[in-house]
N, C-alpha and C positions, 0 to 999 in steps of 0.2 A: 504492499500496499505504501502510494505516495504522502508530501507532507503537504500538496495541493490537491484545495475541496475541489479543481476542475482541472481537467488538461484532455488534452488533443495531441496523436502525434499525429502532424500535421506529413510526418512519412509514408503513413501507409492511404494515405488520401488519392484519388486517381481522379482525374479530370474525362470528362465525356463529353462526344459531340454531340450537341440539343437538338431533340427530334423537329424536325421543321416538313414532318411529311400531312400532309392533308386533313389528316384523318386527327394527329396533335396538335394540329393548330386548329382547329375546329369544336374539338371540344377547350381547351384550352377558351376562344371566344366563348361556350356555350354556357363553361362555368364561372368564366368574367360576371358575361349578363346575369344569371341567375343568383349573385353577390349585389352587384349592384356597383361593379367598377365603369367608370366612363373609359371612354377610348383619351387614350393620354399620343395619338402619331407628334409624326412633327404638323406644324400647318392646326392644328384648333386649338384654339387660345382656350384655356381657362380662366378661371375665374370671375370676378365682376365684371361690368361691362366701366371703360372710362367716364368718372364723371369730366360736368364741365366747370365742374365748380374747385380749383387748383388755388386761387390765394386761399390762406389761413390768419386766422385770426385769434389770435393767445389772453385771452382776459380775463383776469383771474374775480369773480364774484365771490358773492355771498353764497355759501352754501342750501341755503333755499331758492336762491336764482337760479344755479345752474338746476338743480332736482325741479322746477314748474319749467322750463326752460326742454328738459328732457322733456316732461312730462304732457308738454302739448305735442311734440315733434312726433313723439311714441303713440297718444292719439290721432293722431291727425294722418301718421305715416307715412312721415314725412322728415329727411333729413336737418338736423337744430341750425344748424346752416340755410337753410330754408325761414327759420323762422326768424334769427338774424339780417333777414335782408329782407323779412317784409317790415320787420322792428325802423331799421332804417330809415327806406322809402315813407316810410310813417314820420318819422324824424323831417328826412326834409323838406317834404308836406306839409307842412306845420310849418319850417322856417321862410320858405317862401308865399304862405301865408300870409308870416306875419312881415315881410316885405306890402 
């Protein structure tokens, strides 16, 4: 018995050629689909669609304000940036009305 809790004799490992037959590929494809795996072939874009909102605002706010903004965004199903954009539009409209 060795003092190591886990060991592998790398000298006994052998490489073997991957089965590229049509039947093997079909079995692998079918198994992947059944388990919910998605195709990761090159050229297929994964992840979220890019957002047109690329500007960032890093504002420190009171905790209750952050909670309220997040809650409103969740309730409406929009990003928090939409809430800020609308608030800014209202601010600018109020400034224009004062002139």
